[in-house]
N, C-alpha and C positions, 0 to 999 in steps of 0.2 A: 657480115657473116664470116666467122673465122673458119678457114679450111683445116679440118682435122684429117688425119691420114688414113684411117681404115675403119672398117666395120665388118662384123662377121655375118655372112649370108646364111641361108637356110641349111646348107650342108656343111657349115663350118669353114668354108673357104674365106680367105681374106680378100676383100675388094679394095683396091688401091685408089689413090687419088686420081688415077687416070681413068677411073670408071666413068660411065656416062652420067648425064645430068637429068634430074627431074626438074621440070619447070611448071609453075602454076600459071594458068592463063589469067590475064588481067584485062580489065576494061578501064582505060583512061588513067591507069596508074602503072608504076613500074612493075615488071614481072618479078616473080618470087622464085629464086633458084634453090633447089634442094639437091645437094651433092650426095649421091648414094654412098660416098665414102664416109658419111656421117652415121654414127650409131644412133644418135638422137638429133635430128636436124631441126634447127630453129626456123620456122616458117615466117618469122617476123610478123606474127599475128595474122598470117594469111593475107598480108597486104592491107589489113583493115586500118592500121595506124597511119597509112598514107592519105586517108580521107580526113579533111580538115574542117573544123568548125561545124556548121550545120549542113555541109554538103551531103547529099544522099546519092550513093552510087549503087546501081543494080549489078548483081553478079550472077553469072551462070556459066555452065560449061560451054555454051555456044559462043561466048565472047561478044554477044550483041545485046543491047538493052531490049530489043524487040523480043528476044527469046528468054528474057530473064525470069527467074522465079520471083514471086512477089515478096521479096525481102529487101530491107534497106540496111545500110551500115553507116555508122558514124564513129569517128575516131578523133585522135589528137594526142597531144602530149599528156603528161599527168594532169588530170582534171580537164581533159578535152571535152568538147561539146558543152562547155559552160559549167562543168562540175568543178566547184572549188573544193579545197580540202575540208571545209566545214561539213560537206555532205558525208565525209568518211571519218568523222570524229576528230578532225584536225590533222590527219596524216593520210596521204595517198596510199592505198593498199598495195600498189605495185610500183616498181622503180621507174618504169618508162611510160608506156602508153597503155590505153585501154580501148576496147572497141565495144559497141553495143549493137544488138540486133533488135529490130522491131518488125512485127507484122508478118513474118514468114521465114522460110528457110533461106540461108545464104550459103552458097556452095562454091568451092574452088576445086578444080580438077588438075591433077598432075599432067604435064605435057612433055613431049620429047621422048627420046628412047627410054625403054624400061619403065614406062609410066603405067603399065598394066599389071593386073594381078597375075601371080604365078601360083599354080596349085600347090598347096602344102606350105606355103610361106606365111609366117605370122607377121602381121603389121600392127602397129600401135600408133595412136594419136592421143595427145594429152593437151590440156590447157588449164590455166588458172582462171577460176570463176569467183565472182564476188558481187556484192550489192552495196548500195548506199545505205548507211545507217539512218539516213533521213528518209529515203524513198522506200527501201525494202521492208521496213518495219510495218508499213501500212498497206502494201500492195503485194499480192501473191506474184512471185516471179519464178520463171522456169528457165532452165538451160538444157539444151539438147545438143549432143555431139554424135556424129554418125560418119561411117564409111559409106561411100556410094560406088557402085560399079556401073559405068556408062550412065550415070545420072540417077540410078535407082538405088535406094538405101539397101545395104546388105547387112548392116549392124548399127544399132542405135541404142543409146542409153540417155536417161533423163535425170536431172537433179532439180530439187525444189527448195524454195525459201521456206523458212519455218512456219509461215502461214498455212502451208499445206500439211504440216506434221500431224495435225489431228484428223486429217481427211481419211475416212475409211475407203479402202479400195477392194475391188473384187478379188477373192482368193484365187479365182481362175485366171487372173491376169497379173500374176506376180505377187499376190498377197499384199500386205501392208508395205508402205514405202520403207525401204531399208534405212537404218539410222545414218549410214554413211552417204546417203543420197539426200540428206537434209542439210541445207546451208543456213546456219544460224545467223541471220541478219537482224540486228536490233539497235536500239539507241545506245549512246555512250561510246560510240566508236567501233562497234562490232560490225564488220563488213562480211564476216564469214569466209574470208579468203581461203581457198583450198585448191589443190591440184587434183584434177579428175582425169581418168584415163580409160579408154576402151581399146581392146585388142580384137583382132579378127584373123582367123586362118582361112585363106582362100580355098574354095572348093574347086572341083573340076568345072562346075558350071560358071565359076567366076573367071576362069583363065582367059586372059586376053582383054578383059573389060578394063576401061580407063578408071584409075583410082581417083576418088574424090573425097574431100573432107567437107562435111556439111555442118553448119551451125543452125540452131533453131530447128524448126520442122513443122509438120502438119499439126492439126489439133488432136490427133490421136497420139497416145504415149504408150510406153512400155507398161506403165501402171495405169489401170483404169480407175479414175477417181469417182467415188460414189456421188460427189456433188455435180458430176457432169464433166464433159470435155472442156479443157481450158480454152479460153478465147485467144486469138492471135496476139493480143496485147500482153498476155501473160508471158510471152517469150522475150520480154525486155530483160536482157542479161548483160552484165559487164564482164569482160574477160581480157586475158593477156597471155602472151607466151604460148602460142599454139605450136606444138612440137610433133613431128612425124618421125617414125623410126621403122626400120625393117629388121626382122629377125628377133624381135622381142620388145617389151615395153621399156620406156626410158627409166633411169634411176630416179628415186625419190628420197630426199633427205628427210628421214623420219624424226630424228632427235639429235640434239647437241646439248650436252650437259657437262657440269663440272662437280667435283666433290667438295668444293668450297668456293664461296664468292668473296672471300676475304684474303687479301695478300698480307701475310704475316712473316714473310721470309721463308716459308715452308713451300715445298713443291705442291702444285695443284694438278690433279689428273683430269684432263679433258677427254670426253668420249663422245662418239657419235654412232648412229646406225643408219644404214642406207638400204632401201628396198631396190631390188634388181641391180645389185652391185656389179654384175658383169658388164653393164652398159656405162660404167663410169669412164669418162674421158679425162676430166680434170677435177681435182679436189684440192683446194688451197685453204690455208689458215693465215689470217692477216691480223697482226696486233697493232696496226696503224703505221708500221714501218715498211710494209710491203708484203705481198702474198708469198707464202712458203708452200711448196708442194708436200701434201700429206697423204697423197694417194698410196705411197709405199707403206704408210702406217695403217692401211685398211685391208682387211681380209676380203678379197674379191669373191669369196664363196659365201660368207655369212653377212657381209656388209657391215661388220663391227670394226670400229677403229678407235684409236686413242693416242694421246701424247701427254707427256708430263712437262710442265713449265713452272717457272718460279718468278712470277711478276713482282716487281719491286714498287710499282706505282699503280695508280688507277689505269686500267687497261680494258678496252673493249675488243673482244676477239670475234672475227667474222669468218665463218666457215662457208665456202662457196663451192657448190657442186655444178660442174659443167657450165659455169658462167652465169647461171640463172637461179639455181636453188640456193638461197641465202638464209643463214640463221646467225644470231649474234648472242654473245654472253659478255656481261660486264663484271669485272673483278675490281673491288675497291680496297683501299688501304684501311678503311674503318667502317664500322656499322654502329648505329645508335640503337640500343635495345629499348631505352626509355628516357624520357625527359619530362619532369613534372614539377609543379609548384606544390608546396605543402598546404596552401590555401588558395581558393579561387578568387578571393578579393582581400584587400588590405585596408586598414583604417589608420588614422593618425594616432599619435603624433609622428611616428617614424616611417609609416607606410612601407614596411619591409616584408619581403617574402623570402622563404628558403627554397632554393631551387636544387633539385636532385637529379642525377643522371647516371646512366649505366651504359657503357660503350664497350665495343670490341675494336681494338686498334693495334696497329703495328707499333713496336717500340719506337720512342722518339716522336710520336704523334703530338701535335699541338691541339689544345682544346680552348675555345673561346666562347663567350656569351655576349650577345649584343641586345640592347634594349631598343634598338631602332635608331639611336643617336650615338651612344657610346659603346665601345667594344672592350671587354675585359678578358684578359688571358687567365684562364682557370686551370691551366695544365698542372700547376702545383697542387691544386685542390683535388686532383684525380689520382686515386691510388688503386691499382689493380682494376682499372676500368670503372670504378665507382667514385662519384664526386658529389660534393655538396657545397653551397655557398649562399650567403645572404645578399639580397639585392634590394635597393630602393626601387619602388615602382614609380616611374617618373610621370606617367601620363594616365589619362582616364582609362584607356584600354591599351595595355602594354603587351606587345608580343615579344617575348624573349626568344632568341634564336641561338640554339646550341650548334656550334660549328666545329667539325673535326678536320684538321689538315686543310684549312683554307678553302672550304666549300665542297670538299669531296663527300661529306656526310653532314646533313643538317636535320634538326628537329625543332619544333616550336612549343612554347607553353604560354598560355594567355592568362594574365592577371589583371583584375579590375581594381582601380584605385577609387575607393569609396570616400566621398567627401562628407563632412559632418553636416547634420541637419541644422540649418541656420535660419531662424525666423526672419532675419533681416535680408536674406537673399533667396534661399530656396530650401524648403523643408518638408518633412513628412511628420504628421502630428502624432503618430504612434510608434513607440519603440518596437513593440511586437504586434504583428497583425494576425488576427485569427480569421478563420475561414468565414465567419459570420460578420466580420467587421466591415464597416464603411470607413475608409481612411481618407485623409485630406492631404493633397499636395498643394503647397502655397508658394508664391513667388512675389518678389517686389522689384519694381523698376526694370522690367524687361526691355531690352533694346529695340525690339521690333514687335510691338503688340499685334500688328495686323497679320504677320506671317508666322509668329512663334507658335510652338505647340509643345505640349507635355505628353510624354510617352512612358509606358511601363513595359519593360522587357524582362523575359527570363534571363537569369544571370548568364547562362551559356550562350545566349543569342547575341548577335552583333548588329549594331545599328547600320542600316543601309543594306544589310544582307538578308536577315530574317525580318519578318513583319513584327511590329510591336504587338504585345498581347492586348493592351488597351491604349487609347490615345485620344486627345482632344486639342483643337485649336484654342488658344487662350483668349482670343478676341471676344468670345461669347461668355467668358467667365471672369470679367473684371478688367481685361486688357493688360496694360503694363504691370498692374498690381492686382492680384486676385488669387483664387484657389479653385481646385477641381476635386470633386469626390470620386473615388474609385471603389469598386466592390466586386465580389464574386470571383476572386482569384483562387485557384487551386493551390494546395500546399506546395511549397517550394521556395527557392530563393529568386529574388527579382531585383531590378534597379530601376530608378526613375530618372529621367533627364528632361531638361528644358532646352529645346532647339530654338536658336535665334531666328531661323528663317524657315522657308518651306522645304528645306532639304535636311541635312544631318549635321549641321554645325552646332556643336554643343555650347550653350551659353552658361548653364548651371548643371551641376551634378557630375557624374552619377551618384545617387544615394542608394546604397544596397540595403535591402530589408528582407526579412524572412516571414513567410506566411506559414503559421503552424498548422498541423493537421487536425486541430481540435477547434471547437467553438469557444468563444470568450466566456469564462465563468461569471456567474453573477457575483456581486459584492458579498463578502461575508456578513451575514445578518441572521439573527434569530427570527425565524418566521412564525413560530408558535411556542407557547409555554403554558403549561397547565399543571394543576395539582388535584389528584384524586385520592382522598384519604391521606395517607402518609407517603405517597409516591409522587415525585415531581417528574414531568416529561418535558424535554426540550427538542426542538427541530430547528436546523439552520441550513442556509445555502452553503454548499461545499464543493470542492474540486475533486474529481476522481483521482485517486492515488495520493492525496494529501493526508496529513495527520494533524490532530488538533489537541491543544491543551485546554482542560476544563477546570475553571476555578469556581469556588463557592464561598459565600459569606453570610453570616446571620445578622450583621450590623452595618455593612459597607465600610467599617473601619479597618478590618483586616480580612485578607483573602488567603485561602489555602488551596493548593492544587489537589483536586480530588480524582483527576484522571490525566495522565501524561501520554502524549502521542496516540491519542484515540484515532483509529483509522476511519477514513471517509468511507461511506457506503455508496458514493456516487455524487450526483449533483444535489442530493438532499441527504442529510445525516440525522439520525435520531439518537437520543440518549435519555436514560431514566435513572433516577436515584431513589433508593428506598430509605426514607428518613428514620424508620425504626431501627436502622443499623447504626445510627450515630451514637457515640458514647453517652451523650446526655439526653438521648431521645429526640423526638421530632421537635424542632424549634418552631416558634410562632411565625417567624418570617424566614425566607430563604432566597438569597440572591445568587445569580450565576453570571459568569463571564466566559466567553469563548475566544481563543486566539489560535491562529494557524501556527503549527510548529515546524512542518516540513511538507514538501520541499520549498 
């Protein structure tokens, strides 16, 4: 614990480092010293971090397990008590240790001189609370923080995991749970880490009572839940950095922002805001070369501060308040706005795709593109941040990576290399697949007939990552040489592959094909022809949107076009001709021929 020099008491007097000590009683672990010279004294997690592994220690003001309240505490380093970083989305939510309470209240009392309440003095205690994204998303969790006087709670507040957010509460007992008392713990790494604080001004009745800090609590809360009182197990909460202060609440780092995250040789303005700025002891900004004091850059009245810097390279800035409140900002020398391919797949003979990119970068930045094997410098192809270049797609599923300044900014584009349908190796029998089609995938001489399988994927899906849309083992469809019919695909683009084993090793393919959004039309054919009097009537199968040319002949020797680009009326088209209108009158015989003109 770092010895700071002074703090302001209730009457504005400065208490020096020679002031008396507050000490927390402990059972079986090291005592916790609180120097009243601290404006915001770190209680080292109230001693909770000194409990290791699965040890359970009982705590009470009496200093004896026999008089302990029914609470247990477990602690350890980051991930203590068996919690790996995976429970927190891959990153521990606090820098050092955490503690957890189970089953009931856990209290520590200040001991030594000046460990009692003084009438009119304001006291504050804060802590960081959080949950596991694995645990908290399924189990209602509560945190309770309280001041006690001679072991009796004089001020308490509660916070709730988001499972409680929908709980109705009695209007006579605090109304609905306030938004700032909900800790959003959920999947994907959300631990809900936040700093909570309670303050209490001692009354005449409190004067002389021993000050205590209590975690967890009884089954009654400040907010009465309509679903009933919480059970003791609801008080399982993780926490860190318990802080006690006299004369006002500790400072809280509310924000740390910049007006640009791109280093282009121009100055960048960094700014921050701090709640309770009068309690700032230290405030430093570190660009990786060491902390610099920026407390003089902060208005201690408003808590607003700032500084202007001109980073020339990738830099992460860390703002640290009183040694524990930390926020970071990253400034990079480049940003990639977009990186795309002009097509999602390519075919032979050249298998080329055109890649396009748009970047923001400092002058002199280098731009490269890698296909996973070879890297090409495309700096010369980039003008005013916009670039384009043609690339051969070398593998079945190629991930091109655009890289600016050797890894400081990257983006990827995926292009599929579609192989031609080859009846002697691997093939699809239809060039165009309609929604009502059954199409056939065929193969010859597969290397592993027992374990090989054929799959159909959406073009945007990746083998081994997304599930195949349809698939079958080839052992039941001819073995080493055979075929499988597929049907019922929704409109879209797909590819089919033959895997040589039970995993995802591609033996043949991929072959890309498209399923159209319409059903396959019937073949063009006249379905009816009749003559009534001097009028001839024709009906034929047709395609919606198509046009047709109609020819007529009286002898089959010569034909004349009697109607060009006659529009389809759907899947069936009708046409009639009045023979009375012919120059020579109705012929004895009349022949017709229909052909599709467009599309």
